C-alpha positions, 0 to 999 in steps of 0.5 A: 628364111622359110616356113615348112610345116605339115598337118596330118588328118587321120580322117575328114568329114564323110561327105568332104570333097578331099580335092578342095584340100589344096585350095583351102590350104592355100587360101588359108595361108593368104587369110593368115597373112591377110596384111600382104597382097598374096595371090594364088595360082591353081591349085597350090602356088602362093604368089607375090607380084607374079613370083612364087613365094610358096606352095602347098602339097597334099598326099593321102596314104593309108586313109591319112591326109598329109598337107605340107606347106613351104613359104619363102619368108625372106630370100635375098637373091633367089637364083630361080626365075620367078621365085621370091620371098615375102619380106625384104628382111628376116623376121622373128621366128615366133612370128613364123610359128604363129603363122604355122599355127594359125594356118593349121587352125584355119585349114582344119576349121574350114575342113571340119565345118565344110565352110570353104567359100569357093567364090572368095578363093577365086578372088585370089586366083590369078589363073582364070582367063589365062592361057595355060598349058597342061600335058595334053595341050593348051586352053584358057582357064575359065573356072573352078568347079565345086570339086576344086578342078579347073575348067578349061576351054581347049584350043578346039573349043572343048570344055574339060576339067583338069585335076592335075596341078601340072599346068603353066601359064603361057606368057 
């Protein structure tokens, strides 16, 4: 059992930082199901006990922004490593519909009001302080910048900012 939904914006507020959208969308989902101890892996994975239960994708085309979200609610025996579902049994479909609506409203309101609290997002983030790999090398995730990029201290001690979600945590 899974939830897959999309939210499309014809426009975002003029001074809004679009690179925050994946962060806002993920955090809004955590707020939607706040009774479950979910976390985020920068920028767009949703985790339960270090297992991925969902994610967010954002695409922009012709000045429209589409946010897609997929969440595994119940997945009895996942064959993928580090994948899971949130619940141990199926839920009534109306609950999933309500979650989708609430997530969409929270995401929309946060973007329209430009009211994203980055410090609250960071509290739910598992990535900070960890050794990560990215296409050009390795480093430690140190912070999330106001534009949503990940501040990384490279192995050589240089500070860089990553915007690509192509990172993995080194175990």
